[in-house]
HTML snippet that shows the backbone in 3Dmol.js (N, CA, C, O; Angstrom):
<script src="https://3Dmol.org/build/3Dmol-min.js"></script>
<div id="view" style="width:600px;height:400px;position:relative"></div>
<script>
const pdb = `
ATOM      1  N   MET A   1       0.862  -1.387   0.053  1.00  0.00           N
ATOM      2  CA  MET A   1      -0.054   0.356  -0.236  1.00  0.00           C
ATOM      3  C   MET A   1       0.771   1.158  -0.147  1.00  0.00           C
ATOM      4  O   MET A   1       1.723   1.155   0.633  1.00  0.00           O
ATOM      5  N   LYS A   2       0.424   2.142  -1.150  1.00  0.00           N
ATOM      6  CA  LYS A   2       1.383   3.519  -1.098  1.00  0.00           C
ATOM      7  C   LYS A   2       0.622   4.441   0.569  1.00  0.00           C
ATOM      8  O   LYS A   2      -0.388   4.729   1.211  1.00  0.00           O
ATOM      9  N   HIS A   3       1.791   4.503   0.486  1.00  0.00           N
ATOM     10  CA  HIS A   3       2.061   5.605   1.544  1.00  0.00           C
ATOM     11  C   HIS A   3       1.507   7.528   1.450  1.00  0.00           C
ATOM     12  O   HIS A   3       2.218   8.387   0.928  1.00  0.00           O
ATOM     13  N   LEU A   4       0.290   7.777   2.013  1.00  0.00           N
ATOM     14  CA  LEU A   4      -0.401   9.363   1.523  1.00  0.00           C
ATOM     15  C   LEU A   4       0.393   9.630   1.728  1.00  0.00           C
ATOM     16  O   LEU A   4       0.894   8.660   2.297  1.00  0.00           O
ATOM     17  N   LYS A   5       1.604  10.968   1.682  1.00  0.00           N
ATOM     18  CA  LYS A   5       2.037  12.351   2.090  1.00  0.00           C
ATOM     19  C   LYS A   5       1.069  13.413   2.285  1.00  0.00           C
ATOM     20  O   LYS A   5       0.356  13.579   1.295  1.00  0.00           O
ATOM     21  N   GLN A   6       0.792  14.303   3.416  1.00  0.00           N
ATOM     22  CA  GLN A   6      -0.499  15.256   3.733  1.00  0.00           C
ATOM     23  C   GLN A   6       0.039  16.416   4.370  1.00  0.00           C
ATOM     24  O   GLN A   6       1.061  16.278   5.042  1.00  0.00           O
ATOM     25  N   ALA A   7      -0.332  17.194   4.293  1.00  0.00           N
ATOM     26  CA  ALA A   7      -0.159  18.492   4.755  1.00  0.00           C
ATOM     27  C   ALA A   7      -1.017  19.314   5.168  1.00  0.00           C
ATOM     28  O   ALA A   7      -2.058  19.432   4.523  1.00  0.00           O
ATOM     29  N   ILE A   8      -0.788  20.151   6.434  1.00  0.00           N
ATOM     30  CA  ILE A   8      -2.077  21.278   6.656  1.00  0.00           C
ATOM     31  C   ILE A   8      -1.126  22.106   7.290  1.00  0.00           C
ATOM     32  O   ILE A   8       0.007  21.997   7.759  1.00  0.00           O
ATOM     33  N   ALA A   9      -2.335  23.316   7.075  1.00  0.00           N
ATOM     34  CA  ALA A   9      -1.325  25.113   7.214  1.00  0.00           C
ATOM     35  C   ALA A   9      -2.100  24.959   7.900  1.00  0.00           C
ATOM     36  O   ALA A   9      -3.154  24.402   7.592  1.00  0.00           O
ATOM     37  N   LEU A  10      -1.805  25.446   9.162  1.00  0.00           N
ATOM     38  CA  LEU A  10      -2.754  26.634   9.813  1.00  0.00           C
ATOM     39  C   LEU A  10      -1.890  27.954  10.550  1.00  0.00           C
ATOM     40  O   LEU A  10      -0.737  28.220  10.889  1.00  0.00           O
ATOM     41  N   ALA A  11      -3.423  28.659  10.558  1.00  0.00           N
ATOM     42  CA  ALA A  11      -2.700  30.262  10.917  1.00  0.00           C
ATOM     43  C   ALA A  11      -3.440  30.245  12.220  1.00  0.00           C
ATOM     44  O   ALA A  11      -4.407  29.619  12.652  1.00  0.00           O
ATOM     45  N   TYR A  12      -2.618  31.177  12.693  1.00  0.00           N
ATOM     46  CA  TYR A  12      -3.580  32.077  13.991  1.00  0.00           C
ATOM     47  C   TYR A  12      -2.943  33.564  14.040  1.00  0.00           C
ATOM     48  O   TYR A  12      -1.782  33.710  13.659  1.00  0.00           O
ATOM     49  N   GLY A  13      -3.588  34.514  14.440  1.00  0.00           N
ATOM     50  CA  GLY A  13      -3.304  35.569  14.783  1.00  0.00           C
ATOM     51  C   GLY A  13      -4.397  36.446  14.992  1.00  0.00           C
ATOM     52  O   GLY A  13      -4.242  36.974  16.093  1.00  0.00           O
ATOM     53  N   THR A  14      -5.804  36.984  14.237  1.00  0.00           N
ATOM     54  CA  THR A  14      -6.744  37.395  14.809  1.00  0.00           C
ATOM     55  C   THR A  14      -8.397  36.257  15.053  1.00  0.00           C
ATOM     56  O   THR A  14      -9.544  36.517  15.415  1.00  0.00           O
ATOM     57  N   GLU A  15      -7.746  35.098  14.662  1.00  0.00           N
ATOM     58  CA  GLU A  15      -8.690  34.537  15.073  1.00  0.00           C
ATOM     59  C   GLU A  15      -8.551  34.170  16.892  1.00  0.00           C
ATOM     60  O   GLU A  15      -7.557  34.405  17.578  1.00  0.00           O
ATOM     61  N   GLU A  16      -9.689  33.622  17.308  1.00  0.00           N
ATOM     62  CA  GLU A  16      -9.519  33.107  18.816  1.00  0.00           C
ATOM     63  C   GLU A  16      -8.441  31.579  18.984  1.00  0.00           C
ATOM     64  O   GLU A  16      -7.747  31.359  19.977  1.00  0.00           O
ATOM     65  N   ALA A  17      -8.529  30.700  17.806  1.00  0.00           N
ATOM     66  CA  ALA A  17      -7.843  29.405  17.821  1.00  0.00           C
ATOM     67  C   ALA A  17      -7.523  29.615  16.432  1.00  0.00           C
ATOM     68  O   ALA A  17      -8.141  30.336  15.648  1.00  0.00           O
ATOM     69  N   PRO A  18      -6.152  28.679  16.122  1.00  0.00           N
ATOM     70  CA  PRO A  18      -5.946  28.632  14.843  1.00  0.00           C
ATOM     71  C   PRO A  18      -6.778  27.763  13.946  1.00  0.00           C
ATOM     72  O   PRO A  18      -7.420  26.797  14.359  1.00  0.00           O
ATOM     73  N   VAL A  19      -6.746  28.046  13.050  1.00  0.00           N
ATOM     74  CA  VAL A  19      -7.698  27.894  11.913  1.00  0.00           C
ATOM     75  C   VAL A  19      -6.792  27.047  10.577  1.00  0.00           C
ATOM     76  O   VAL A  19      -5.609  27.300  10.351  1.00  0.00           O
ATOM     77  N   VAL A  20      -7.645  25.968   9.738  1.00  0.00           N
ATOM     78  CA  VAL A  20      -6.263  25.650   9.323  1.00  0.00           C
ATOM     79  C   VAL A  20      -7.281  26.112   7.375  1.00  0.00           C
ATOM     80  O   VAL A  20      -8.330  26.007   6.740  1.00  0.00           O
ATOM     81  N   VAL A  21      -5.861  26.621   7.362  1.00  0.00           N
ATOM     82  CA  VAL A  21      -5.794  27.335   6.015  1.00  0.00           C
ATOM     83  C   VAL A  21      -5.698  26.545   4.770  1.00  0.00           C
ATOM     84  O   VAL A  21      -6.355  26.949   3.811  1.00  0.00           O
ATOM     85  N   ALA A  22      -4.942  25.426   4.634  1.00  0.00           N
ATOM     86  CA  ALA A  22      -4.795  24.863   3.321  1.00  0.00           C
ATOM     87  C   ALA A  22      -4.969  23.271   3.985  1.00  0.00           C
ATOM     88  O   ALA A  22      -5.400  22.934   5.088  1.00  0.00           O
ATOM     89  N   LYS A  23      -4.456  22.456   2.854  1.00  0.00           N
ATOM     90  CA  LYS A  23      -5.304  21.083   3.456  1.00  0.00           C
ATOM     91  C   LYS A  23      -4.441  20.674   1.852  1.00  0.00           C
ATOM     92  O   LYS A  23      -4.575  21.260   0.777  1.00  0.00           O
ATOM     93  N   GLY A  24      -3.565  19.488   2.172  1.00  0.00           N
ATOM     94  CA  GLY A  24      -2.952  18.842   0.593  1.00  0.00           C
ATOM     95  C   GLY A  24      -2.140  17.408   0.890  1.00  0.00           C
ATOM     96  O   GLY A  24      -1.437  17.076   1.845  1.00  0.00           O
ATOM     97  N   ASP A  25      -2.568  16.627  -0.447  1.00  0.00           N
ATOM     98  CA  ASP A  25      -2.071  15.633  -0.491  1.00  0.00           C
ATOM     99  C   ASP A  25      -0.927  15.478  -1.467  1.00  0.00           C
ATOM    100  O   ASP A  25      -1.211  16.026  -2.532  1.00  0.00           O
ATOM    101  N   ASP A  26       0.478  14.821  -1.466  1.00  0.00           N
ATOM    102  CA  ASP A  26       1.047  14.040  -2.530  1.00  0.00           C
ATOM    103  C   ASP A  26       1.619  15.096  -2.677  1.00  0.00           C
ATOM    104  O   ASP A  26       2.059  15.840  -1.800  1.00  0.00           O
ATOM    105  N   ASP A  27       1.651  15.254  -4.150  1.00  0.00           N
ATOM    106  CA  ASP A  27       2.500  16.509  -4.959  1.00  0.00           C
ATOM    107  C   ASP A  27       2.144  17.978  -4.107  1.00  0.00           C
ATOM    108  O   ASP A  27       2.961  18.800  -3.691  1.00  0.00           O
ATOM    109  N   LEU A  28       0.620  18.016  -3.995  1.00  0.00           N
ATOM    110  CA  LEU A  28       0.237  19.060  -3.566  1.00  0.00           C
ATOM    111  C   LEU A  28       1.362  19.588  -1.681  1.00  0.00           C
ATOM    112  O   LEU A  28       2.064  20.523  -1.296  1.00  0.00           O
ATOM    113  N   ALA A  29       0.899  18.394  -1.184  1.00  0.00           N
ATOM    114  CA  ALA A  29       1.338  18.443   0.139  1.00  0.00           C
ATOM    115  C   ALA A  29       3.449  18.537  -0.107  1.00  0.00           C
ATOM    116  O   ALA A  29       4.142  18.641   0.906  1.00  0.00           O
ATOM    117  N   ASP A  30       3.744  18.510  -0.733  1.00  0.00           N
ATOM    118  CA  ASP A  30       5.225  18.502  -1.422  1.00  0.00           C
ATOM    119  C   ASP A  30       4.927  19.881  -1.842  1.00  0.00           C
ATOM    120  O   ASP A  30       4.758  20.411  -0.743  1.00  0.00           O
ATOM    121  N   CYS A  31       4.797  20.576  -2.502  1.00  0.00           N
ATOM    122  CA  CYS A  31       4.734  21.985  -2.902  1.00  0.00           C
ATOM    123  C   CYS A  31       3.987  22.751  -1.506  1.00  0.00           C
ATOM    124  O   CYS A  31       4.587  23.818  -1.373  1.00  0.00           O
ATOM    125  N   MET A  32       2.965  22.632  -0.466  1.00  0.00           N
ATOM    126  CA  MET A  32       3.070  23.407   0.464  1.00  0.00           C
ATOM    127  C   MET A  32       4.154  23.157   1.229  1.00  0.00           C
ATOM    128  O   MET A  32       4.331  24.291   1.674  1.00  0.00           O
ATOM    129  N   ILE A  33       5.184  22.359   1.805  1.00  0.00           N
ATOM    130  CA  ILE A  33       5.819  22.284   2.422  1.00  0.00           C
ATOM    131  C   ILE A  33       7.416  22.999   2.288  1.00  0.00           C
ATOM    132  O   ILE A  33       8.173  23.406   3.169  1.00  0.00           O
ATOM    133  N   GLN A  34       7.569  22.954   0.705  1.00  0.00           N
ATOM    134  CA  GLN A  34       8.398  23.497   0.088  1.00  0.00           C
ATOM    135  C   GLN A  34       8.330  25.115   0.440  1.00  0.00           C
ATOM    136  O   GLN A  34       9.229  25.800   0.927  1.00  0.00           O
ATOM    137  N   GLU A  35       7.011  25.516   0.053  1.00  0.00           N
ATOM    138  CA  GLU A  35       7.077  26.812   0.052  1.00  0.00           C
ATOM    139  C   GLU A  35       6.789  27.173   1.591  1.00  0.00           C
ATOM    140  O   GLU A  35       6.660  28.395   1.661  1.00  0.00           O
ATOM    141  N   ALA A  36       6.637  26.567   2.861  1.00  0.00           N
ATOM    142  CA  ALA A  36       6.629  26.967   3.825  1.00  0.00           C
ATOM    143  C   ALA A  36       8.248  27.260   4.608  1.00  0.00           C
ATOM    144  O   ALA A  36       8.603  28.056   5.478  1.00  0.00           O
ATOM    145  N   HIS A  37       9.080  26.049   3.709  1.00  0.00           N
ATOM    146  CA  HIS A  37      10.630  26.252   3.782  1.00  0.00           C
ATOM    147  C   HIS A  37      10.896  27.367   3.537  1.00  0.00           C
ATOM    148  O   HIS A  37      11.363  28.095   4.413  1.00  0.00           O
ATOM    149  N   LYS A  38      10.616  27.905   1.973  1.00  0.00           N
ATOM    150  CA  LYS A  38      11.193  29.014   1.333  1.00  0.00           C
ATOM    151  C   LYS A  38      10.851  29.914   1.912  1.00  0.00           C
ATOM    152  O   LYS A  38      11.739  30.764   1.964  1.00  0.00           O
ATOM    153  N   HIS A  39       9.326  30.379   2.765  1.00  0.00           N
ATOM    154  CA  HIS A  39       8.915  31.684   3.670  1.00  0.00           C
ATOM    155  C   HIS A  39       9.435  31.394   5.004  1.00  0.00           C
ATOM    156  O   HIS A  39       8.817  32.089   5.810  1.00  0.00           O
ATOM    157  N   GLY A  40      10.239  30.721   5.533  1.00  0.00           N
ATOM    158  CA  GLY A  40      10.321  30.653   6.966  1.00  0.00           C
ATOM    159  C   GLY A  40       9.619  30.414   7.466  1.00  0.00           C
ATOM    160  O   GLY A  40       9.579  30.748   8.650  1.00  0.00           O
ATOM    161  N   VAL A  41       8.819  29.832   7.007  1.00  0.00           N
ATOM    162  CA  VAL A  41       7.278  28.809   8.013  1.00  0.00           C
ATOM    163  C   VAL A  41       7.908  28.090   8.417  1.00  0.00           C
ATOM    164  O   VAL A  41       8.870  27.734   7.736  1.00  0.00           O
ATOM    165  N   PHE A  42       7.624  27.326  10.137  1.00  0.00           N
ATOM    166  CA  PHE A  42       8.351  25.742  10.770  1.00  0.00           C
ATOM    167  C   PHE A  42       6.749  25.286   9.970  1.00  0.00           C
ATOM    168  O   PHE A  42       5.624  25.745   9.775  1.00  0.00           O
ATOM    169  N   VAL A  43       7.782  23.775   9.637  1.00  0.00           N
ATOM    170  CA  VAL A  43       6.781  22.909   9.242  1.00  0.00           C
ATOM    171  C   VAL A  43       7.371  21.749  10.641  1.00  0.00           C
ATOM    172  O   VAL A  43       8.575  21.491  10.629  1.00  0.00           O
ATOM    173  N   SER A  44       6.644  21.219  11.579  1.00  0.00           N
ATOM    174  CA  SER A  44       6.368  20.342  11.668  1.00  0.00           C
ATOM    175  C   SER A  44       5.945  18.665  11.413  1.00  0.00           C
ATOM    176  O   SER A  44       5.149  18.453  10.498  1.00  0.00           O
ATOM    177  N   GLU A  45       6.445  17.521  12.176  1.00  0.00           N
ATOM    178  CA  GLU A  45       6.155  16.593  11.589  1.00  0.00           C
ATOM    179  C   GLU A  45       5.634  15.406  12.350  1.00  0.00           C
ATOM    180  O   GLU A  45       6.388  14.511  12.731  1.00  0.00           O
ATOM    181  N   ASP A  46       4.394  15.406  12.558  1.00  0.00           N
ATOM    182  CA  ASP A  46       3.944  15.079  13.598  1.00  0.00           C
ATOM    183  C   ASP A  46       2.730  14.325  13.547  1.00  0.00           C
ATOM    184  O   ASP A  46       1.654  14.843  13.843  1.00  0.00           O
ATOM    185  N   PRO A  47       2.841  13.108  13.181  1.00  0.00           N
ATOM    186  CA  PRO A  47       1.705  12.511  12.238  1.00  0.00           C
ATOM    187  C   PRO A  47       0.219  11.652  13.253  1.00  0.00           C
ATOM    188  O   PRO A  47      -0.729  11.084  12.710  1.00  0.00           O
ATOM    189  N   GLN A  48       0.421  11.797  14.788  1.00  0.00           N
ATOM    190  CA  GLN A  48      -0.855  12.117  15.001  1.00  0.00           C
ATOM    191  C   GLN A  48      -1.682  13.223  15.198  1.00  0.00           C
ATOM    192  O   GLN A  48      -2.895  13.160  15.398  1.00  0.00           O
ATOM    193  N   LEU A  49      -0.849  14.480  15.125  1.00  0.00           N
ATOM    194  CA  LEU A  49      -1.350  15.480  15.219  1.00  0.00           C
ATOM    195  C   LEU A  49      -2.095  16.107  13.427  1.00  0.00           C
ATOM    196  O   LEU A  49      -2.991  16.871  13.067  1.00  0.00           O
ATOM    197  N   LEU A  50      -1.162  15.304  12.823  1.00  0.00           N
ATOM    198  CA  LEU A  50      -1.360  15.542  11.226  1.00  0.00           C
ATOM    199  C   LEU A  50      -2.733  14.479  11.617  1.00  0.00           C
ATOM    200  O   LEU A  50      -3.785  14.944  11.179  1.00  0.00           O
ATOM    201  N   ALA A  51      -2.883  13.224  12.318  1.00  0.00           N
ATOM    202  CA  ALA A  51      -4.553  12.503  11.911  1.00  0.00           C
ATOM    203  C   ALA A  51      -5.036  13.330  11.995  1.00  0.00           C
ATOM    204  O   ALA A  51      -5.480  13.835  10.964  1.00  0.00           O
ATOM    205  N   LEU A  52      -5.287  14.097  13.499  1.00  0.00           N
ATOM    206  CA  LEU A  52      -6.425  15.169  14.086  1.00  0.00           C
ATOM    207  C   LEU A  52      -6.566  15.865  13.367  1.00  0.00           C
ATOM    208  O   LEU A  52      -7.733  16.136  13.649  1.00  0.00           O
ATOM    209  N   LEU A  53      -6.306  16.582  12.421  1.00  0.00           N
ATOM    210  CA  LEU A  53      -6.156  18.117  11.758  1.00  0.00           C
ATOM    211  C   LEU A  53      -6.681  17.778  10.825  1.00  0.00           C
ATOM    212  O   LEU A  53      -7.594  18.456  10.353  1.00  0.00           O
ATOM    213  N   SER A  54      -6.147  16.261  10.084  1.00  0.00           N
ATOM    214  CA  SER A  54      -6.914  15.805   8.729  1.00  0.00           C
ATOM    215  C   SER A  54      -8.093  16.519   9.061  1.00  0.00           C
ATOM    216  O   SER A  54      -8.456  17.607   8.613  1.00  0.00           O
ATOM    217  N   ARG A  55      -8.739  15.679  10.022  1.00  0.00           N
ATOM    218  CA  ARG A  55     -10.719  15.701   9.769  1.00  0.00           C
ATOM    219  C   ARG A  55     -11.329  17.064   9.920  1.00  0.00           C
ATOM    220  O   ARG A  55     -12.542  17.090  10.126  1.00  0.00           O
ATOM    221  N   LEU A  56     -10.594  18.346   9.842  1.00  0.00           N
ATOM    222  CA  LEU A  56     -11.155  19.498   9.851  1.00  0.00           C
ATOM    223  C   LEU A  56     -10.724  19.590   8.387  1.00  0.00           C
ATOM    224  O   LEU A  56      -9.824  19.090   7.712  1.00  0.00           O
ATOM    225  N   GLN A  57     -11.875  20.547   8.146  1.00  0.00           N
ATOM    226  CA  GLN A  57     -11.758  21.506   6.959  1.00  0.00           C
ATOM    227  C   GLN A  57     -11.321  22.807   7.064  1.00  0.00           C
ATOM    228  O   GLN A  57     -11.184  23.605   7.992  1.00  0.00           O
ATOM    229  N   VAL A  58     -11.139  22.818   5.894  1.00  0.00           N
ATOM    230  CA  VAL A  58     -10.291  24.267   5.600  1.00  0.00           C
ATOM    231  C   VAL A  58     -11.362  25.399   5.639  1.00  0.00           C
ATOM    232  O   VAL A  58     -12.388  25.345   4.960  1.00  0.00           O
ATOM    233  N   ASP A  59     -11.004  26.604   6.625  1.00  0.00           N
ATOM    234  CA  ASP A  59     -11.435  27.641   7.387  1.00  0.00           C
ATOM    235  C   ASP A  59     -11.969  26.858   8.626  1.00  0.00           C
ATOM    236  O   ASP A  59     -13.078  27.278   8.957  1.00  0.00           O
ATOM    237  N   GLN A  60     -11.680  26.226   9.111  1.00  0.00           N
ATOM    238  CA  GLN A  60     -12.184  25.564  10.856  1.00  0.00           C
ATOM    239  C   GLN A  60     -11.087  25.854  11.436  1.00  0.00           C
ATOM    240  O   GLN A  60      -9.913  25.779  11.073  1.00  0.00           O
ATOM    241  N   GLU A  61     -11.637  26.229  12.474  1.00  0.00           N
ATOM    242  CA  GLU A  61     -11.082  26.403  14.075  1.00  0.00           C
ATOM    243  C   GLU A  61     -10.523  25.246  14.112  1.00  0.00           C
ATOM    244  O   GLU A  61     -10.910  24.288  13.443  1.00  0.00           O
ATOM    245  N   ILE A  62      -9.316  25.229  15.099  1.00  0.00           N
ATOM    246  CA  ILE A  62      -8.882  23.616  15.644  1.00  0.00           C
ATOM    247  C   ILE A  62     -10.142  23.822  16.455  1.00  0.00           C
ATOM    248  O   ILE A  62     -10.812  24.849  16.562  1.00  0.00           O
ATOM    249  N   PRO A  63     -10.391  22.197  17.204  1.00  0.00           N
ATOM    250  CA  PRO A  63     -11.516  22.398  18.254  1.00  0.00           C
ATOM    251  C   PRO A  63     -10.365  22.364  19.730  1.00  0.00           C
ATOM    252  O   PRO A  63      -9.200  21.971  19.800  1.00  0.00           O
ATOM    253  N   PRO A  64     -11.180  22.888  20.669  1.00  0.00           N
ATOM    254  CA  PRO A  64     -10.576  22.905  21.890  1.00  0.00           C
ATOM    255  C   PRO A  64      -9.727  21.560  22.880  1.00  0.00           C
ATOM    256  O   PRO A  64      -9.175  21.599  23.979  1.00  0.00           O
ATOM    257  N   GLU A  65      -9.941  20.469  21.917  1.00  0.00           N
ATOM    258  CA  GLU A  65      -9.618  19.401  22.677  1.00  0.00           C
ATOM    259  C   GLU A  65      -8.221  19.746  21.876  1.00  0.00           C
ATOM    260  O   GLU A  65      -7.405  18.907  22.257  1.00  0.00           O
ATOM    261  N   LEU A  66      -7.775  20.391  21.185  1.00  0.00           N
ATOM    262  CA  LEU A  66      -6.094  19.696  20.259  1.00  0.00           C
ATOM    263  C   LEU A  66      -5.716  21.257  20.544  1.00  0.00           C
ATOM    264  O   LEU A  66      -4.568  21.494  20.167  1.00  0.00           O
ATOM    265  N   TYR A  67      -6.467  22.532  21.186  1.00  0.00           N
ATOM    266  CA  TYR A  67      -5.350  23.186  21.697  1.00  0.00           C
ATOM    267  C   TYR A  67      -4.272  23.373  22.504  1.00  0.00           C
ATOM    268  O   TYR A  67      -3.698  24.425  22.785  1.00  0.00           O
ATOM    269  N   THR A  68      -4.048  22.261  22.852  1.00  0.00           N
ATOM    270  CA  THR A  68      -2.867  21.802  24.117  1.00  0.00           C
ATOM    271  C   THR A  68      -1.860  21.211  23.055  1.00  0.00           C
ATOM    272  O   THR A  68      -0.693  21.346  23.421  1.00  0.00           O
ATOM    273  N   ALA A  69      -1.946  20.866  22.377  1.00  0.00           N
ATOM    274  CA  ALA A  69      -0.818  20.195  21.027  1.00  0.00           C
ATOM    275  C   ALA A  69      -0.463  21.025  20.263  1.00  0.00           C
ATOM    276  O   ALA A  69       0.707  20.956  19.887  1.00  0.00           O
ATOM    277  N   VAL A  70      -1.302  22.089  19.759  1.00  0.00           N
ATOM    278  CA  VAL A  70      -0.593  23.240  18.659  1.00  0.00           C
ATOM    279  C   VAL A  70      -0.309  24.184  19.377  1.00  0.00           C
ATOM    280  O   VAL A  70       0.379  25.115  18.960  1.00  0.00           O
ATOM    281  N   ALA A  71      -0.752  24.133  20.514  1.00  0.00           N
ATOM    282  CA  ALA A  71       0.010  25.359  21.408  1.00  0.00           C
ATOM    283  C   ALA A  71       1.742  24.825  21.538  1.00  0.00           C
ATOM    284  O   ALA A  71       2.793  25.467  21.560  1.00  0.00           O
ATOM    285  N   ILE A  72       1.448  23.410  21.603  1.00  0.00           N
ATOM    286  CA  ILE A  72       3.160  22.990  21.942  1.00  0.00           C
ATOM    287  C   ILE A  72       4.146  23.468  21.175  1.00  0.00           C
ATOM    288  O   ILE A  72       5.179  24.097  21.403  1.00  0.00           O
ATOM    289  N   VAL A  73       3.205  22.705  19.456  1.00  0.00           N
ATOM    290  CA  VAL A  73       4.019  23.412  18.402  1.00  0.00           C
ATOM    291  C   VAL A  73       4.327  24.960  18.340  1.00  0.00           C
ATOM    292  O   VAL A  73       5.426  25.504  18.236  1.00  0.00           O
ATOM    293  N   LEU A  74       2.908  25.602  18.441  1.00  0.00           N
ATOM    294  CA  LEU A  74       3.456  27.309  18.136  1.00  0.00           C
ATOM    295  C   LEU A  74       4.528  27.488  19.090  1.00  0.00           C
ATOM    296  O   LEU A  74       5.369  28.252  18.616  1.00  0.00           O
ATOM    297  N   SER A  75       4.837  27.072  20.282  1.00  0.00           N
ATOM    298  CA  SER A  75       5.041  27.265  21.219  1.00  0.00           C
ATOM    299  C   SER A  75       6.969  27.482  20.878  1.00  0.00           C
ATOM    300  O   SER A  75       7.812  28.372  20.996  1.00  0.00           O
ATOM    301  N   TRP A  76       6.883  25.743  20.311  1.00  0.00           N
ATOM    302  CA  TRP A  76       8.370  25.400  19.978  1.00  0.00           C
ATOM    303  C   TRP A  76       9.276  26.421  18.287  1.00  0.00           C
ATOM    304  O   TRP A  76      10.442  26.720  18.031  1.00  0.00           O
ATOM    305  N   ALA A  77       7.718  26.656  17.428  1.00  0.00           N
ATOM    306  CA  ALA A  77       8.046  27.892  16.347  1.00  0.00           C
ATOM    307  C   ALA A  77       9.213  28.858  16.509  1.00  0.00           C
ATOM    308  O   ALA A  77      10.346  28.987  16.044  1.00  0.00           O
ATOM    309  N   TYR A  78       7.923  29.864  17.925  1.00  0.00           N
ATOM    310  CA  TYR A  78       7.979  30.580  18.502  1.00  0.00           C
ATOM    311  C   TYR A  78       9.746  30.767  19.439  1.00  0.00           C
ATOM    312  O   TYR A  78      10.474  31.737  19.655  1.00  0.00           O
ATOM    313  N   TRP A  79       9.812  29.675  19.685  1.00  0.00           N
ATOM    314  CA  TRP A  79      11.097  29.634  20.006  1.00  0.00           C
ATOM    315  C   TRP A  79      12.268  29.354  19.095  1.00  0.00           C
ATOM    316  O   TRP A  79      13.367  29.872  19.291  1.00  0.00           O
ATOM    317  N   LEU A  80      12.028  28.549  18.122  1.00  0.00           N
ATOM    318  CA  LEU A  80      13.007  28.168  17.140  1.00  0.00           C
ATOM    319  C   LEU A  80      13.137  29.500  16.513  1.00  0.00           C
ATOM    320  O   LEU A  80      14.251  29.522  15.989  1.00  0.00           O
ATOM    321  N   LYS A  81      12.308  31.021  16.249  1.00  0.00           N
ATOM    322  CA  LYS A  81      12.637  31.630  15.598  1.00  0.00           C
ATOM    323  C   LYS A  81      13.068  33.259  16.887  1.00  0.00           C
ATOM    324  O   LYS A  81      13.057  34.462  16.626  1.00  0.00           O
ATOM    325  N   GLY A  82      13.376  32.568  18.142  1.00  0.00           N
ATOM    326  CA  GLY A  82      13.782  33.650  18.936  1.00  0.00           C
ATOM    327  C   GLY A  82      12.885  34.202  19.890  1.00  0.00           C
ATOM    328  O   GLY A  82      13.077  34.660  21.016  1.00  0.00           O
ATOM    329  N   LEU A  83      11.575  34.018  19.003  1.00  0.00           N
ATOM    330  CA  LEU A  83      10.204  35.552  19.562  1.00  0.00           C
ATOM    331  C   LEU A  83       9.132  34.451  20.774  1.00  0.00           C
ATOM    332  O   LEU A  83       8.803  33.265  20.810  1.00  0.00           O
ATOM    333  N   ALA A  84       8.894  35.676  21.622  1.00  0.00           N
ATOM    334  CA  ALA A  84       7.771  35.274  22.316  1.00  0.00           C
ATOM    335  C   ALA A  84       6.451  35.287  21.240  1.00  0.00           C
ATOM    336  O   ALA A  84       6.449  35.806  20.124  1.00  0.00           O
ATOM    337  N   PRO A  85       5.067  34.396  22.053  1.00  0.00           N
ATOM    338  CA  PRO A  85       4.192  34.816  20.873  1.00  0.00           C
ATOM    339  C   PRO A  85       3.323  36.402  20.881  1.00  0.00           C
ATOM    340  O   PRO A  85       2.199  36.548  20.400  1.00  0.00           O
ATOM    341  N   ALA A  86       4.099  37.453  21.510  1.00  0.00           N
ATOM    342  CA  ALA A  86       3.423  38.815  21.635  1.00  0.00           C
ATOM    343  C   ALA A  86       4.162  39.115  19.792  1.00  0.00           C
ATOM    344  O   ALA A  86       3.767  39.640  18.751  1.00  0.00           O
ATOM    345  N   GLN A  87       5.274  38.478  20.231  1.00  0.00           N
ATOM    346  CA  GLN A  87       6.268  39.208  18.642  1.00  0.00           C
ATOM    347  C   GLN A  87       5.453  38.724  17.327  1.00  0.00           C
ATOM    348  O   GLN A  87       5.021  39.387  16.385  1.00  0.00           O
ATOM    349  N   ALA A  88       5.394  37.252  17.609  1.00  0.00           N
ATOM    350  CA  ALA A  88       4.984  36.661  16.281  1.00  0.00           C
ATOM    351  C   ALA A  88       4.575  37.117  15.166  1.00  0.00           C
ATOM    352  O   ALA A  88       5.065  37.140  14.037  1.00  0.00           O
ATOM    353  N   SER A  89       3.580  37.493  15.632  1.00  0.00           N
ATOM    354  CA  SER A  89       2.569  38.587  14.768  1.00  0.00           C
ATOM    355  C   SER A  89       3.468  39.798  13.797  1.00  0.00           C
ATOM    356  O   SER A  89       3.119  40.138  12.667  1.00  0.00           O
ATOM    357  N   ARG A  90       4.860  40.411  14.636  1.00  0.00           N
ATOM    358  CA  ARG A  90       4.927  41.645  13.839  1.00  0.00           C
ATOM    359  C   ARG A  90       5.916  41.555  12.770  1.00  0.00           C
ATOM    360  O   ARG A  90       6.094  42.508  12.012  1.00  0.00           O
TER     361      ARG A  90
END
`;
const viewer = $3Dmol.createViewer("view");
viewer.addModel(pdb, "pdb");
viewer.setStyle({}, {cartoon: {color: "spectrum"}});
viewer.zoomTo();
viewer.render();
</script>
């Protein structure tokens, strides 16, 4: 069985919770990941979180049960960039 490559993009800023802004499989997933790297966007490879996020639709906020998992990923991304969350939108 062929392994399906997937990517999900989240945005967080003015919304109350992160929102799924894009989803893609195979070639589109590769393109999304390449574009993220090209623009300095943090890419997390977490199969369990991906499985949970893949159930959501584009433009859907993440549900409260995923807040902690996504917050951990966001805090790691902020740390890697040397930012505090309040500085991330600058």
